[in-house]
N, C-alpha and C positions, 0 to 999 in steps of 0.2 A: 067180435071178439078178441082183444091181443091174449097171447098164452103168456106174456111174460114183457119182459124188457130187459136191455143190455146197459152197463153202466159201466164209464172209464173212469177211470182214477187216476192224477195226475201229482207226482210227488212235487211240490215247489217250497219244499224246506229252504232249500239254498238260497231259492229267489229271493224267498222273506226274510233270511238273514243276511243275503248282501244291502237290501233296501234299507234293515236295521240299523247295519255298519255305515251304512251313508247316509242316513238320517243321524247317528249318533256321530260319525265323523263333523259332519256340518255343524251340528250343536258345538262340539269339540271347537272346531274352526270359531265358529263366531263368539263361545264362552273366551275363548285367546284375544281373539282380537279387541270386543268389548273390555275386557280385564286388563287389557296390558297397559302399563306403565308410559308406555311413549303413543304418543298420537298417528291413527295410520290412517290412512284416507288415499282416495284415487282422484285425480282432477282430468278433466278431456282436454284436447289441443289451446282452446282458449283459459285454460286453468278455472274453469268453472269446476266446484263439487260433484264428483257422482258418487261418495261414500268419504264419511266422515265416522270414525268409533268414539264414545263419549268423550277420550282424553283432549281429541280437537274440540271437542263442543265445549270442556271446561277450559281451556286455552283461552277462548276468544270470549265466552260469555250467552253464545248463540246454543239454543236446542240443534240438536242434530236434523233436522225436518226442513229450520230455518237458514241451514250451508247448504242442502245440496242443492244447485242451479247456482247457488252465488259465486262469485270470481273471489280466487284468492286476492288478486291482487286489491281488492276493497279492503281486508284485510290488516297489509301493508301500510307500510310509511310512503308517502307519492316518492320519496328520492331512493329508494329501492325498488320502483316498478319495474325501469328499465333493466335494472340487475336480473329481477326473476322473470324477466323475458327471454335476457339471453341465456338463461339456466334453462328455458324451456327449449329454447332451439338448441341447444346440445341437445337434449331427448329427443329432440325430434329428428335428429340425424342419430340416435341409436345409443348415444351417452348417457351413463349415469353421472350422477354429480354430489358433490356433498359441500354444505356452506350452510353458513349460519344467516337471520336474517330475525326483523321482528314480528311480532303478530300484535294487532290493536287489539284489546276485550271491547267488549259493548261497553263497559264505563267510562272507555276512554285511558284508562292504563296499559302498559306495554308488556312482553314477554320476549324473552328470546330466545332463539330455539334454533337446534341442529337440525337441516334435514337432510336426509339421507335420500333419493329420490333416482328410479328406474321407470324405465318407460317399458310397456305391457301392447304386446302384441296379440292382433284375433288368429283366428285358425289360418288366414290366407298372410299372415306376417306384416300385417298392416298395422300400423300404430293407433292405438285408440283411446289409450289411459297413461297417465304416469300415477305410480305407485310410489308413496310418499312417507317417511315417517319420520316423524317429528318427537326431537327430544329438547326437554324442557332444562335450557342451560340455563336461565336466568338466575339462581343463586349462585352457580358456580360462576358466573360472571360478576356478580357482586363478589364475590370470596377472591375474585385472581384480583378486579378493583381492590378491595380491600386491602389486600396482601401487596399489592407494587406500590398504592401511598403507603402503606407500612412500612415497607423498604425504602421509602423516599424520603418519610419523615424520621427513621432511624440513624438515614445517614448525613440525613442534617441536625439530630442531635449528637450523633457521631463524629461531624462538623465541629458544631457549638463547643463541644467538650473538648477537643481536641484546640480550639481556638484559646479555649479556657486556660487551656497551661499554658503559665508563667506570661501574664499580663504584663506588659508593659503601659498602656496606653489604652484606658477605657475607651474610648471615643470610636480607634482601631477596631476593637472590638465589636463594639455595638454596631459597627457599620458593617464588618462584617456578618455577624449575625442576621441582620436585616436583609441584607444579600442572600443568605443562607433561605432564608424562610424565603424573599419572594423568588427567587425559583424552583422553591420546594411547593411554594403552594402556585405558582405562575400566576400571582398576582399581576396589578399593574401597577400599584403603588404599599410600598410597606415603611410607615414610620416612626419613632418612637419619640412622644411628647412628654413631657416632663412637668410634674407641678411645681407651681409656683414656688411652694411654702415646704417646697422639700427640705429636709436634715441639712445642714453645711457641709455635710461631700458634696449634692448636686451641686449647692452653692460654688462652692471651690469647684467644681469640675463646670460648671455654667454661670459664672459670676456677672454677667453680661444681660441674664436671662429677666423678664420684666418682671416687677413684684403686685401690677398692682391688681386689687382685686382678687378672691377665689378662680383659680383656671390652670390651664397649662400648655406649655412652650414646646412647639415641635423645632426638637434642637439636632437629630440626628434620621435620615431617611435614604431610602433605595428606590429608582425611580426604575420602573417597567419602561418599554419601548413607547415613544410618544406621552409619555407623561409627563404632566408641568412639575414642575416643586412646591413644594409646602413649605419649605424650610423656614423657619422664624413665624410662623402662623400662629397668632394665639388662639385656644380654646376656653371661652368662659360656661362654667358651671353653670351657671343659671340660664345657658341657653343649650346645653345637654343635659338638662337634669335629670332626665330619665337613666340615659346611659352613665352619668356619672353614680348615679345609688347603684346601680351592679356592679362598676367595677368596684366601689369601694366596699361590698359585700362581697369580694371574691369571685364576681360572677363572671361571664365569657357573653359576649354579646354578638350574635353571627342572624346578619338577617340582611333584607332587603331593605335597601335606603325607604322605597315607598313603604314599606311594612311599618316604620317606626313613629312615634310619637311626631306629628308636626313640626314643633320646635328643634326637636334632633336632627327630624328628615331635613329640616332646611340647610341646614349649617352643612349637612354632607351633598346634599343634592345644588347647592351653588358651587361646590368645589368638581361636581363632575361626578361622583360618585354613584354607581347603581343598587352596588351591595358591601357591604363594613363586616369584618371580625374585629371587635375587641377585646383584649385582655389587659388583665390588672398587673401592674409590676408592685410587689407587695414586699418589704425589704423590712428588718429587723425592726428597725426605729420607727414604720410607717408606708405609706402611701407613698410611692416613688412616683408613680405615672401610670402612662398605659401603652401598648404596641397595639398598631391598627394595620391592618391589608384592607386594602379597597382594590373592586374593580370596577373600573367607568367601559370595559365592550361591552358586557353581557350582564344581564340580571343574574346572577348565581348564585343557587343555592346551595351553601354550605353545609357538606356532608357531616354527621356525626364525627367520623374518623378524622377530620379536617378540623374541626372544633376541638375535638379532646388532643390532637398532635400542636394546634395555636396553643392552647394552655398548659401543654408541657412544657413547649418552648419558653414560652413566656416565664416560667416557673426557673426553666433552666437559666435563663439570661440573668432571671431575676435571684435567682443565686450565687452566678458568676457575678451580679454585679455587687453583690451584697458581700460577696468573697472578697471581691476589690477592693472596699471600702476599709473591710476585717482588715485584708494586708496592711493597708494605711496605718490603722491603728496601732497595726502590729510593731512598725516602725517606729512609731512613739514609745510605746512603753513596752520594755522587756517582760515583763511580766504579759502581759496582754503576748505575746510572742507565743513565749512559754507555752501558754495554754492552747493558742493557734495549733504549734506543734503534735501535740497532743491529739489534739482533735484529728489533725490530718492524719499523724501516724493509725489512727484509729478507721480510717476512712480508708486509708493505702491499704491496710490488712483486713478489712472485711470489703477491699473492693472485688470485683471481678477479672477487672484487668491486674496484667502483670505493671507493679510500676518499681524501678531500681533506681540506684545511685551507683555515678560510677566516677571515678577521680578521672583526672583531665587528661593520665597515660591511658585512660580506658581500662582498668581494673577494677572491677564488681567491689564495691563497699558496699551493698544491699539489695536484695531481692525481699519482694513482697511474700506472703506467704499463697497466692495465687498461682505460682508457680509449679504449686506442688501437682495442680492435676496435669502436668504435662509429663508428670513421672519423676521430677527432680526434685532434691529438699536445697531450701537456699543454702542453709549452710554449706551443704557439700560443693554449691557451685562456688562457695567465696572460698573456699580451700581449693577446688582444683576448677578452676574456669577455664579450661582449655578443655575440658571435656565436655564443658556444656558448648563451648563456641563452635564444636564439633558436631553440634544438632543442627548449627544453622546451614543451608543449602551453600554450598561452594561459591557460586554465584553474587548468594546476595551478602553473601559474609564480607566478600571484596566490596561492591557496594557499599555496604553499610561503614566499613573504612575508612573507603573514598570521603564519605558524606562525613564523618563523626571531624575526619583530620579537617575536612575543608572548615567546617561548623566552627572548630575551635582555631581556625585563623580567621575567621570574618567575626567569630563570635554572633554569629545567629543560630536564630533555633531550626529545629527541623522540625516538619509537621508530616504525618500520615506517608511514613515510607512502606510499602508492602513490603513483604518478605516472607519467606518459607522457613519453618523449623519444623522438626523432626522430634517427637516425644520418645521416651525410654524403649517403647515398643516399634518403634520403628515407622508410626504414621504418620503422616504430615498433617502441619496445620498452618493455615494464614495467619498472620500478625499484621498491624497495623500501629507504626513506631513511630513516637512523635518523643523529641527530648528538649530541654532550655538550660540556662547554666543559671547555678546559684554564686552568686560572687558577694564579696566581703564590701565593707564600705569603701574601699578604695576601685573598686568593679574588679577584680582581679576575681579570674574564675577558681572557686574553690571545688566545684565537684559537676558534674552533670546529672539533670533529676530527668527520667525517663517513664513511658506509659508506653507497655504495649497492650493493644488490644487484639482478643482473638476474632477476626472477621473471616474464619473459616466456613460458616456461615453462608454467610455474606456472599463469598467469593463461588461457593458453590453454586447459589442460587443465580450468579450472573454467569457462570459457567452454562449452567442446564437453558439459562432462558437466550442466551447467545448461539450456544448448540441448535438447540428449537428453532430459532429465527432463522441460522444459516440451513437448517436442515429446511425450514418450509420456504425458502428461498430457493433451494436448489430444486425441491419437485415445485414450484412454480413454474422454474425459468425449463424442466425439463419438460413439463406439459407442453408451454408455451412450444417448444422447440420440436415436439413429436407432431405439433398442431400445423408449425407452419413448415414443415420441412418431409414430413412425414416417417416412412421408420427407412433409415439408407445404411447404408456403410458410416457414412460421417454422422449421421445424429447419433446411432447405437455407439461410436467411441466417444460423441462430446458426452452421452449419457454418463458412461461408464468411467471417464473423468471427473465429472462432477461428481460424484457422487464417494469416489474414491478422495478427493481432496476436500471435502464434508467431513468424511469418516476417518480417515487421517489413516488409511489402511496403506497395506506393503501392494497388493495386488485385488483386483476385481476383474471377473470374467462370466461369461456369459457360457454355456453349455447347452446344444441341442439335442431334442431325446429322438433317436435313430432306431432301428431293429436293422440288421443284416442277416439275413436266413433265419428269420424268428429269432435272432439273438438280439436282446437289445443293448445299446451302447450311450456313451454320452461322448459328445463330438463337441470340442470348442471351438467357437465359431466367432469371438472378440473378448479380446482383455486390454488392459492397464495394468502399466505395473511403475511402482514408484522409482525415481533417480535411487533412492539410496536402496533398494533391492533390486537394481538390476538381473542380476541372478536368477531373480523369476521370468524373466522373458524367454523360455523354453517352451519346447513340443512336449515335453516328457507326458501331460496331460490332456493332448491333446483329441488324442480318442483312448478311450476307455471301457470297458466289458463292464457291465455290472454284476458278472460273476464272475468276476477278479478280485474279490473281497470287496465289493460294493454291494452289497446285495442288499443291502438296509436302506440304502439311500434310495434306489427305488422304487423301496414299500413305502417309504415315511415322504417323502416328497410327491410322487402320485395319490397321495391322500391330502394333499395342502398340509402337512407340515413342515418345520423349518429345522434343521442340522446344523447346532452350535454347540461350542464349548472349546476346550483348552485341546491342543493335541493329546497331552497326557493323559488324557482322559478315555480318546477312542478308542474301539475295536484295534486290535494287532495289527488288523490286513491292512485297515486305513493308517494308523498311528505308522507305520513304517513306511509310507509312500510319502506322509509330509514333511515325517522327521529327514528321511533322506534332502528334504527342499529346505529346511530349516523354520518351515512354519510353526508357531507357539501355537496359533490359536484362529480357528476359523467359523462362519457365518452362512450357510447356504439356505436359500428361500429358492420357492417352488416356482413358476410361471405356468399357469393357466390362458390359452385361449381358447374361448367359446366353449368353455366345460371340459378341454382337451387338455393333458399334459405335454407342453411345449416342451418346456426344460427347466433352466435354472440360474439363478445368478448368486454368482459365489465370492466371499472376503477374505480375504487369506491377511494374517498379519504374522512378521517375522521379528518384528522390533520391540513386543512385551507380551506378556501372558495376559491378554484383553479377555473379561468378562464383560460382555453383550449385555447390557442393562433392559429392562424393559423398553425404556423410550427408544432406544436404537434401534431396537428390535422392530417398532412398531412404526416408527417412522421408514426404516428400510422398506417394511411390507409394503408400505404405499408405493414405494419408488416400484417395488414388484408391480404391482395393480397395473399405475399407471404407463408401466409398460405394456402390460396383457393389453391395456386397452389400445395401446395405437396399434400393439400385433392384430389384433381383431380387428378395428378399423382399417388398418391397412388392407387384411385380407376381405372386406363387404368391399373396399373400394375399389381391389381389382375384378369382381365381380359383376358391381354396379355397372364400374367403365365397360365391358366384355358385353354386359346386354344391351347397354346404351349402343354399344356400336352394334350389333346384331338388328337391333329395335332401328336402327337409321337406316341399315343395310335392306332392312325387312321394307320400310315405308319409299325408300328410293324406287325399289324393283315395281310395287304398287303402282306407285304417279306414272310410271314409263309404262305400264302394261295400262293403263286408265288411259293416258296418253293414245297409246296405239290403238285401242281399241275405237274411240273418242274419232281419231283420223281414218282407222278400218270404217266406220260408219259412215263419215264425210265421204269415202271413196267410192263406196257402195252405193250412197246417197246418186253422186256424179255418175256412175257407171249405169244405174238405171234410168236416169233421165235421160241421157244418151240413146238408151239401146229405145226408150219409150219412143224419144223423138225423132231420131235416123233412123229406125228400124218398122215401130211399129208402127207409128202416124205417117209412115213412108208409104207403108201397105195400105193401110188404111185410105189413104188419097189415091193410090192407084185403083182400089178396086170403087171411091166415087165416081172417078173418071171412066172405069167400065160402064158403070152403073148408067153413066152418062151418054151413052152412044148412040145414035140417031136410029139404028135400026134397031132399038127397043124402044122406043118411043112410039109405035105406030099402033099399036094396038092401046086401045082406051084402058083396059084394066091394067095389063101392062104396064101402061107408064104410071099409072097410080102407086102399082106396088115398088116402082122402080122410087119413086119421089118418095114413098116412105122409106125404103130402105137410105136411101142417100142421105135423110134427116136422118137414121139414126148412125149412121157415118160419120154425120159431122155433128154429131154431138160426141160422141167416140174422143174423135179428134180433138174437140174442144177441154174433154177431161182431162185426156193423155196430155195435151197444153198444160193446162193448168196444173197437172201434177208433177210433171215436168220444171216447171216453172218454179214449183213447191221446194223440190228436192234440190235444185240447182238454179237461185235465179239468174237469170244469162244479165239481168242489171249490173249484179255483182260483181260477176267475174269481169264484166266488160266493162262497167264506168266506175263500179268502188261501191262503198257501204251507204254513202247518200242517195245518190239515183237508187240503189236497193232498198231503201227505209223506205225515201218515198213511192216507189212500187208499191209496195207493201200498204200503205197508208192507204194509196186509192184503190186497190183492190179490198179491204179490211173496211173504209167507208163505205163503197158500194150495196157491201154484205150485208151491214149492219144499220147504216144509216147515221151510225157515231161520227162527230166531226173531230179531224183529228190537223194539229200544226206541227210544222217543222219548225225549228228554230235555231238561231248561231250559225258559225263559221263552219260550213263543208269544206272551203280549200285543204282541208286536215290532208297531210301525206297519206298516201297508199301504204297500208300495213301486208305482211305476208301472208298469202294466201289461208293459210291454216287458222290465224286470228281473225282475219277481215268472218270466216264463214262461222266461226266462233261467237263473235259479235252480235254477227245476223241472226244466228239461234237465239244468243238471250233475248237480246231486243224483240222477237217475232214471239219466244214465250214470254215475255213481257207482255204485248200486246194482244196474244192469247187469252193469258190468264184475264187481263183486267175485262176484256169482252165475255171470258163467259163466266167471271163473279162479279166483279166489280158492278155492274149497269150504270157505265158512265155517261156523261152529254157529251165529252169532250177527251183528249188522250192529246197529250202535248208531250215529244221527241225534239231534245237539246241536245244540240253539241258545242263541245267546248274543247281549244286545241292549246296550251300553252308547252311549247316544247319542254321535253318527251312526253309531259302527261295528255292523255287523249280520254277527256270524260262522255259518257253519255249519261242524260237523264232520261227516264220514259213515266212521267206521273199523269195520272188520269185524279177527275174528281165524285170517282165512285161510291160504293159505300164502305172502302176502308174492311181491315178486318184486324186482328188481335194477332200481332205476332207471334209474341212468344207461345200464343195457346197450338197457331200453328204449328210453327216449329218443333215442338211436342211430340205433336202426333204421329201418328204412324204413316199416314199421309202425305202429300204434299209433294207427290214425283217433280211438279212444274219446279218447284223453289230448291230442291236438291236439283234437280238439273243445270240448272243457273248457275248457283255458287261452285258446283265442280268446272262446268267449262268455264267460269272464271278462273278458277283455280290455277286450268290446266293453262293457261295463257297467260299468266305469274301475274293478273289482277287482284283486283280490289273490287269488293261488293259492300254495299249499305243500303238496307233497305228498312224503310220509316211509312207506319200505316196506322191508324187506330182506326175504331167504328165511326164509319159519319162523315171522315175527313178525309177519304181518299189515299192512295198512296204513292211511294214515291219510290222509285228504283235507280242509285247511281252505280255505273258502271267505270272503273277507273284502268287506265291500261297502259305503259309506255309504248309510245311508237315514235322511231327517230325519222327526225326530217330526212327524207331522200329525194333522189331525183323520179321517182316515181308521182311526183305529187301532180295533179290534174287540178287545172282550175273549173269552176263553177260553169265556165262557156264550154271547155271541152267536154 
C-alpha cells in the first residue's frame, strides 16, 4: 500500500497572462481592421485576394467570403488592368506604390479609390503578398470635378460680363458668348435660334428672318472642330412641341437625343446630334428664342452643374440682350435714359465689383462703394487720387498707363487686364480691369467707364493648381530619373536642381548622417544654389557636429519629424549660423533608408521670409520619400549583384568539378580496361598455355582436370574481354561512334532477342574523345533503360548531321512511362546521368514518353566538320 504521494505545482500565471494579452491584441487588431474606414486587404502575386476587411467588401458589393480567391483584376475596368499589373511588377521588385484606380461594384456602378500598396515578405524574405490600403475618394473626385467645372463656368460668366460692358454690336456680343459657352462646355456646336414672332427689336436686328408659321430661325452659331453649320436653319414648333413647351415654361432641357419624344428626337437626330441642352432666352417683352449646345461625338450625359451653368449663362446673355435693347430705347427717350441711369447707379452701388469713371486725362470722377472693402473711401480717392494710385503695383501701374494712352488714341475698349493692388493694410489683391468710353452725340470721348473685379481667389486657385501640377510633374520626373539612372552624383544633382526650380528657393542641399569616434555629425554631400544667391555656394556648413548648437536637429530628424520656420524663430545657436549667411527661412526633411536615419534634405531661402504651407511640405515629403526609396533600391541592387556574382562563380566551379569527375571516371575506366586486357588477360593466356603442355596430358585423370582448368581460364578470358570492351569499346576509339553503336546493338540483340535498327547518315565527323565517350554512354544508358524497363520488340537508333549540329534519336516501341512522375521521383539515377552527361558537353536532350506509346530520347550537340571524318568504307 502507498504510504503517501508527492505533488508538484508550477506557477503558470505569467504564461496565462501572456496568452490572454495575445488574444486581446489579436482581437484588438481584428477589430481595428474590420472597423477601419479604409479598405484593407491582401493579394498574392496573381492579384487574388487573400484577405479583405468589410470596407473593401462594401466598396464592391460582395461578401468577404466571395472575394477570397477572386482576382482584383476582375473588379477594375479592362482599360486599367495593364496599369494594375505594372504596379504589381513594381511591388515584385520590392517597391511600394500609391495610385488611383476604379473599382466596379457588383451592381455595375464604379467607385474611385486611392491605393497605398506595399510588399509583404515571409520569414525567408520571399515576397508572398501585397498589403493594400484603399481609400474611397469618389466623393472627393466629384467635389474636385464640381469645383473645376464651377471655376470654368465662373470664368465664362466673368468673360460674358466683361463682354457685356459697353456693347456696341449685339451680333458680336452674341457670337463671343456662344464661343465662350462652347469652350466652357467642350461642346460640338452652340447656336442661338431667334423666335420668328420676336419683338420689334429682333426684327430690327434680323430683318431677313422668315416669318412663316410659329418657329425659330438660327441666327448665330459657334462650331467646334469638324462641326457643320446650321446657320439659317428653321425650327418649326410643331416638330419640337415637347421642347417648345418646356422653353416657354422657362425650363432647361438636357437629354440624350434618343430619350426625347420621337418627333423632337428626329429633328436633332437628322442633324447628327447625340445629346442636346436647350435653355430659353426670356426678355422683358417675352420669349426671344433659345440657346442650344449639341454634342455629336458621344452620347453625353449632362450633369446638374452643367445644366445649371447653362441656365445661368442663358439668363445672363438674355439679361445682356435685354439691356442692349434697353439701351436702344434709352437713346430714343430721355426720360427712359434717366430712369435707366438710376437703375444703373443702383446696380453699381450694390455691385461687388469696383466701378469707376475717369476723365480723358485719367482723373478719377467716380468710385463705387465696393472700393471700401479695400480700406479706402471713395471721397478720399477723389480728393487725393495719388494716394490710391500708389497702391497699384508699380509694374502694373506703368502697364495700365500705357494701355490707357493707347486706348484713348485708338478709341477702343480694354477687357480683362489683370493687375495687383494693395489694400490699406498692405495685403495684395488681384483685379481684372476693363473699361470703355462714354461719348457725346458727335462721338467725342466724355469719360472712361471701367469695372475692376476682384479675382484674388481665382488667382490663388490658379497658382495653387499650377504649383501642384508643377510639383507632381517634378515628382514624376525624379521618380523616372532614379528608375532609369539609379542613384549617382549626376542624378542627385538633377534631383536637387528640379526641386529647387519648382520650389523657387535659394539653396537645396543633401547631408549625410555620420559618426566620428562616437561623435555624430552631418556632412554635406550635394547642394544646388540659385544664381541670385551664389554667395551660398560655400563650404561653411559642409561638416557640422550636432553638439555645436544643433542638438535638437538630431533628436527631431532621427524621429522622422521636419524642421521648418523663419530664421528669427530659431534657437539662438542655430539663428547665429543662418543669419551669418543671410538666410531668412529654412525647411529640413529627414531621409530614412530601410528604417535607418540616413540624413536629410534642406531648403534655404534668402529672398523673402517664407512661411512653408502644408501643401508645400506634403509634396516635398513625397520627394524625400522618393529619394529614400531610390537609395534603398540602390542598396538592394548592389547586394543582389554581389550575390548573383557569387552564385555564378559557385555554379562555374561545380560545373568544372562535375566535368573533372566524369573525365576522371572515364580515365579510370580506360585504365581498368587496359589493365584487364594487357595484364590479367595475358597472364590467364599464359596459364592456359602452360596447362596445354604435352607432358601434362599423359595421365588420363590429369588430362580431365587440366581440361576443366582450361575451360575456367577460357571463361575468365571471355569475361575480362567483355568487361574491357564495356569499359572502353575498342570500336569507339578506333572506328568512331557509329561503329561502336553498331557493336553495342549486335551485343544487346544477342543477349535479349530484341530487334535493333540503325538508321541515318553515319558519315558524320569525329568529335573529340570526351564528347564521343559521353555520347556513347548516353546511347548505352538509353538502350539499357529500354531493355530493362520498356519490354520493347524493336529499338531504333537514328543519326542526323546538319553542320554543325549532330542529332541522335534512340526510340523504342515499349510500354513507355509518365515522364513527369519519374522525373519528380527520388529514383531515376539513369535519367539524371543522361541529363548530366549531355549538359557537360554543352548539348541538349529531349525526352518524350507516355504509357503504352514507347519512348524517344533526342540528343543534340555541335560537332564542327574537320579532317578526322571517316567514310563508311573506312
